[in-house]
Every structure is written in C-alpha cells, then in structure tokens.
N, C-alpha and C positions, 0 to 999 in steps of 0.2 A: 407687178415685180418683184421676183424673192431677192432678200436681199443677200447678199455678196455674204459666205462662208466666211471669204480670207477677213474680209475689214476688220477691225479695230474693234471689240464691242466699249461700250461707251460708258462708264461706271458713276451705278444709280449712285440715289442719298444711302441705302444701307447693302451693301454687299451681304451673306448666307454663303460660307465658306462649306464645299462641296467637302459629301467624307462620301468616304469608295468604302468597301466592306473591306469590314477586315483592321481600316484606319481607328485607331481610337482620336478624341476630339477632346483634348487639353480643357479641364472650368478651373479658369479660375474664379477661388472663393473670395469673400473678403473679409480678412479676421475682424472680429467686433471687435469694436474700441471698449477697452475694460474700466468698470465703471468702480469711480473710486467713492468708501466707501466714508462714510464724513460719523467721525468719533462724534456722541459726542457732549456738548459742554463738559457738562454734570460728572461724566467722567475722570476728564482729563484735572480736574478740581478733585476729584475723590484719588482719582491714584499719586497725587501732590501732595493733597493731605496724607498723604495714608507716611507717603517716603519720607515726609518732612515730619510724622509725629514720629515714626521708626529709628530714623535720625539720632533726636531730642532725644529717643529715651534710652537708646545706646550710650547716647555719650551723658547722660548729662552729667550733672557736677556734686548726686550723693556718694557716699561711702558704704563697702560693703563687705561687711569681718564675717568671717564663718570660718570656725573649729573646726580643724583637721585629727582624728582618730583614729591609730592607728592599735588595733588591738587582734591577737590573737583568741580562738574557737577556743569557751572546756573542752575536757574532753566528753562531758553528756554532751554536750551541744548545743548549752545558750550561753549567754552574752554576757551572763560572771566571771569579766576575766578586765584585769587591768588593761590601763590602756601604754599602749607600749613609746604613743607616738603622742606626740599631744602638739602642733603648729598654727599657732594663732593666724588668719590667711587674713589678707585686706584688699580689695583693689574699686579703683578710683580708675575711669576706662578715657575720661576725656585730658588726662596727663601725659601718656597713661601710667598709671602705678598699681605694678603687683607686689605685694611684700608678704615673705614669711616669718612667722619668726617664734624661736622653737625654746621648747619650753622641759625645762627639765626634768622626768619624772619625779625623783625622790626632793624635789622642791615642798617645802612646808612651808601648808597655808590654816586657814579655816577650812573648811568643806560646809558650808549650809548645811545644820539637822543634825549636823556627824563630831564637828568641832575638830581639832591639827590634830590632820594628817598627813600625808602626801600625794602630792596632785594626784595623784593617777593611780589612787583610788577611791576616787569620786564616783568615777563610771564604773564600777565595780558595786561597791555599799548602793548604790541604788538601783541596782540592778538585783541584785539579793534579796530587795526585801516589794521590788513594784516592776516586775520584767518587762524591759520597754527603757524604764524613766532612765536609763543610765547618759544616753548624750544628755538629755536635759539636765542633769542636776553639775555634770560637768561641766554646760557652756555658761551655771551659772555657777560657779564654783572661778571660772577664771572670769567671770565678767564682774564680777562680786570683788576679787581681789586684788587682779590686774586697773578696774576701773574702767574698762571699755566692753561696750557695747559690743554686744555677739549675738548674728543676725542668727543666725543658721548652721549649721553644723551639715558635719561628711563622719561616718563611721567607716569605717575603711577593715576589714579581715585580709590579715598577710596573705593566703592561700590564694583569694579571689587572685590579688595581681600578683603573685607568681605567675598566675596561668595566661594573664592578661600581658605583659611582660614576654614570657615563651611565643604568646599570635603578634607581636607585633616581629619577630622578629630577633629577639634582644634584647640591649643595649649596648651601646657603647661609651666606658669614661674614661674619662686619664689622667691616672696622678700624676701630682706632683713630687709626693713623698711615694716609698713603700709602706706595707703594709700588710700586720703580721699572716696576710690570706695570698698580697698581689705587689711587684714589683714597678716599681716607679716607670709613668706610661700606660700609652689604650691601650687599653681592654675591651674583650664584646664578651659580655654576662649575658648568660640563660637564668632566666627566673628567680630558679633556685640561688643562684652567684648570686643576682645580683643582690636578692633577700637575706644571707649570709653575710654580702663584703655591708651592705646596712647594719646588720643586726650584730656583726664583731666587737666580743669587745676584748680582746685580746690583744695586749699590752699596752689600750690604749679604756675612758673614758665615757662618761658618759657625754660627756662634750665634744670629745671625738665622735661620736656614735649619732652626736644632731648636725654635726658638716656632714658628714656624712649621707647621713639622712634628706638631706638641702643637696647634695651635688647625684644623688639620684634622682629622682624629683625634676630637678635641669635635665639632666640628663634621657628619662624617660619621655619631657619634653620634647627636646632635640628631637627624639625620634619621631616622635607624633606627629611632627611637623614638614617629615620627610618627605615628597610624590611619592619614593617608594615603596612607601610605608604605608598611602591612603586606602590603596586595596584588601588589606592584610584587616585594616579596619572593620570592617562587618565582617568578621569575626571574634576582633578586640575586643571591642565597645559592649558587646552583651555582656563576656565572663566578666568585662569590669561592672560594667554597672550589677551584677548579681550581688556582686561583693559588697555592695556600696549602701549604708540607708542612711539618708541623707533628707532634710528638712527642706532642703534649696527649690525656690518651684520656679519653673517649666519658663518662665518666665523671663528668670535671670541668670540660665544657662548661655545667649547670645551677652549680656552684658559680658559674662565671665568670660565669653567664651574670646571675646573680641580686646577685652583686654591684655587675659594673655599674648596674643595671635598679635596684638599690635607692641605689647613688651619685649616678646620672645626671651629664650631665653637664658640672656647676658643681660638681659633689664630689670631681673628681677631684686628686687633689692631680698637679700633673706640674709638676715640676724638670727642671731640666739644671742640666752638667756649664757650671761661666761660666768668663767672664776670667782674674775673683780666684780660680781653684782650680789654673790653669795654666800654664804660662814656658814664653810659647812661645822654640822654639831653632832651629838650623840643626844640625844629625848635620853626621859627618864626611863621606857621599856627597854630602853640599848637600838633601837634601831639609828642608821648613820641618813642624815636628811639631811638639807641646805635650805639657810635659814635665806631668804630672798632681801635685800638689798636695797629699798628702795628708790632710798633718795639717786644711787646705783642706773635702774630699770626703768625710771617714771620718766628723766628725759628719751629714753627706745621710745617707750611708748606714747609720747609727744610726736616725734619726730614721724614714725610710722603711724598713726592711727586717730591722731586728733589738726590734722591739715586735713 
C-alpha cells in the first residue's frame, strides 16, 4: 500500500532543510572566544620598578643650581664678550621651588686668576685666553664670591632668543608702570621688541633692567605653557637650542621641566641684588662699579640656595 501523500510527515530526529535553486542558505559561524594574554609577572614588577624609580628621581630632594649667562656675539664671531645678563637659578622639584637671582653686571668681585674686576668680565677674560672657557670661569667666580655650589651653566646668545620669541608668535607683557618705550598696560611684543624692552636703559639703571629681565622670562614661560603655542614649539625649540651652550645633562632636563611646570610663572621666586645690598664707588682706574655688602646679600642666598 502506497503512503498517502496528503498525510502529515513525522519529524525525524534531524531535518535537513531543502534549498531550492537560486536560494541561499545562511551559515552561522561561531565567533572564536578571545584568548586572554597573560602578562608575565616579571614584566609587571619591572614596570612598577621603572615607574617608581622615575618618580623618585624626578622628585628627589636634591637641589640643582645653574648659572644663566646672556651674551652678545663679538663682531668676528667669537665668544669674547662680557656677560650682559647674569642670573643664578636653582630648582628643587619636590617643593616645588624655582629661584632666580639676578646679579648686577658691575658688581666688583674677585675673579680667580685675574684679580678684582666687574663680575661680567669673567666670561670675556677667560674666552680671550682660552676659547670655550668663559662659562667655566664665570661659574667659578660666582661660586667663589657667593659661596654657592653652581652645578651647571647655560650660555644664551641673545639673537637666538629673539628668533625663539618670534617662532612662538611673540609674548605678552603687562606693565604696571610706563617705561621709556611702552605705556602701562598689556603689550604684545615681537622678539626684537622683547629684547629692546629687556635691555633698554633709557630713564632707568641696571637694577630696573634686571627686573625687566625676570619679567621677560616669566612672560616667556607663560607663552610656552599655553596649549595654543605647543604646535609652534616644533620650530621654536630647535632655534633656541642652536643658540644655547650648556653642560646641563639630558637626565636633568625632566627635573627642571617638572619644577617649572609645577611652580608655574607666578610661583617663581625671582629676586635681584638690590641697591641696598651694594655701595657704588669709583675704582682707581676711574670705573664706576658696585661693592657688594655681603651682610645684606648673604641672608638672601641662605633663603634661596641654603635650604
């Protein structure tokens, strides 16, 4: 007896779907389970150790001092030039502390190997006798007379600083009092204008000039820390580096950078050797110079460099 074609079919244990010509059969592929990679315990320990060591180094409680010298190149392209700007700097990242002490160019001191002279003559005297030795004698002169250990130096060519400021797009300086060049208020300065502002002596003296120098450095720092300036640093930093001669080792750069960033422009302890710390006099050779009053200067040195 033939089976009734109209009778319902019984489901089998496994039904195979019928695929007609022209139809597609969806295929489901199981997604493989991701394999979790195990980080070797040694790598974890090494990473933690490196991070801890870096943190301890950056915040190590030792002080680092640096002598900043600003000079003009001599016409013949040598370094036989007096240091036009002398700033003794110090950083202590854990506090954080950044100190800058401006030293008058006409301060009458003892230059090792040369006798008494203006402090800014040390660089030129050494360069004249042995090219390249100017910064070392300037460091020795400051360390000997001020009783402060000076670890490093940075010699800056002013023309390179002008190019650096221009590459940053200029700087903004706010003046509380008018000067011979600018009225009170905020001014945007190009590199040439910034250097003229710092070095201008019209209607002022070297003490006012030192204050302007520190005002300029703070303004420069504010400009560098602005996020809108960061793309310009790719061009600006090489220009500055080309005009700086320094023995500050690369492993010190992060500590100095961290100290400046943490302190911020407003947190920098900027001071100068002021009029009440010196006594003007004329040398036997007719030079007008400044005799240091160490009883007034030493307390400042202790506050800034002795802690």
